[in-house]
N, C-alpha and C positions, 0 to 999 in steps of 0.2 A: 553415864546413863546405864541403868539396869534394864534388862529385858526379861520377861517371864519365860520360864522353861515350858515349852509346848512340845509334847511328844506325839509324833504321828507313828503309830504302830503298824499301819498299813495292813491290817487284818492278818495277824499272825496265824499260822496253822496249828501250833501247839499251845493249847490253853494252859496247861500246867506251867510251861515255860513263861507264858505271859504273866500269870499270877506271881510266879517267883520274881520275875523282872519288876513288876509293879511294887512288890514288897521291898525289893532292894533299892528302888529309887524313891520310895515314899518320903524319906528324910529330906529330899531335895524340894519337896512340896511343889511338884509340877503344877503349872497353871491349869493344864488340861492334858488328857490322853485322848488322842484322836484315833478312831477306828481300832479299839482294842479287841474287837471281834467283828465278824461279818454282821452287817446291819440287818440281814435277814434273820439272824438268830437273836430275836428280841429278848428271849428269856435270859440268854447269856449276857447280853448288854446290861440287862437289869441287874443280874447277879454282880457284875463288875461294878456298876454304878453304886450299888448298896454295900459292896464289900471293901471299897477303897475310898479314901478321903481325897478324891481327885475328880474334877469335872470330866464327864464322859461326853465326847463329841462324835457324832455319826451323821451320815447322810450323803456324803459327796458322790458316792457311786450309785445312788438310787434315784429313781424318777417316779413321777406320779404321786398323786395325793394319798391313795390308800396306805402306802407304806408309812408316810409321815404321820398320818392319823393314828395308825397303830402304835408307833413309837411314842407319840404323845399320850395316847390312852393308857399305855402300860408304864408310863413314867420311866422309860428306859434310857433317857439321855438328859444331860443338863443343857447341852447346846446342840442345835441342829445346824448342819452345814450343807444344805442342798445346793447343788450346782444350778445357777440361774437358768442355764439353757436346758439342763437335764430335767429339771422339775416341771418345765413347761412354760417358763417365762415369768413376767412381772406379776400377772394376776394370781397365778398359783403360788408364787413366793409370798405375796401379800396374804393370801389365805392361810398358808402354813404359819406365817409370822403371827397372825392374829390368834390362831388356835394355840400356838406355843406360848404367846403372851398370857393367855387365859389360864395357862398351866404352869406359869413361872419358869418357862424355858426360854433361853436366849437363842438368837439366830446369828450365825457366823457364816454367811454365804461363801460358797466356793466358786471359783471361776478360773479355769485354765485354758479354755478353748478359744477365747477371743479377748484380746486386750483392747479391743475397740468397742464394738456394739455391746457384747455381753458384759464386759467390765463396766461400761457406762451404765447399763441398765441395773446391774447389781449395786453399784455405788449409789445410784439414785434411790433404789429401794432402801438401802442401809440408812441413808440420810432421812428417810421418811417414816421409819418404824421405831417405836420406843424400845424394843428389845434387841437392837442390833449390838452384837458383841464386838466383832471384828470382821473384816472382809479379807478373804484369802485370794490374792491375785499373784501372778507371776511376772514380776517386773522385767525379767529377761526378755519377755516377748513384746514389751511395749515399743521398743525401738522399731521393730518391723512394722507395727501398726502405724507409726508416724510416717512411714513411707507413702501411705495413701490416704491418711485422714488427719484431721485436727481433732485431737482427743478432747473429751469434755472434762478432763481432770488432770491434775498434776500431782505427783507424789512429792511431798515436802517432808523430809526426814522420814517418819513412819506413818504419815497421814495422807489421805487422799483429799485434795481440795477440788471441789466441783466448780466449774465456771457457772455463770448465771445465764447462759443461753437457753432458749426455749427448747422444749422436747427433751431428748437425751443430751442435747448440747454439743453434739459433734457434727463435723462436716466431713463427708466422705468425698474424696476427689475421684469420681468415677473414671475419668480419663486415665489417671495414673493407675488405678486399680486394674483397669482393662489392660493397660500395657504390661503391668506386672504379671497378670494372668497369662497373657499371650507369651511373654518372655519365658515364664516358667514352663509352659506347655512346650515351647520350642526346644528348651533345654532337655526335656525328657525324650524328644524324638530324635 
């Protein structure tokens, strides 16, 4: 099985070094370059997007609609990856998705803070929007979530499969969550 090369540059400080690096790896034809510059520097993102034959991804560290509206307006990214919790939830994610779709931009939501509620919300959004590219989750955190809830999804190979339950499709066992919270607080004291 082949997997696409996806580079997360994590907002490098040295732009000249970044440009040199992108030139050096261009022969590998990376699927995307994530955060090649600080998302606040929209002009620089636009320069990189237009200067290299690679998809530019940005947004995981930003919140609120104004930032994403400006990225879309200035055509500074090929793919937006807002964090489902950071952007403001399902409604704001749907709004950004619609605006992005109208401008031929894909959505690849980011979610690192919760592999239970947030991941479920993100995956449900992905399943309902036409411009969903991929969903970025952190499988290492899933096992902890299973200690206190029944997740609404399973990861099978490289795909998330949603169950068919109502709502977000998950069950949170509040009694277990409460015990985990108490146990963890007792550990700290």
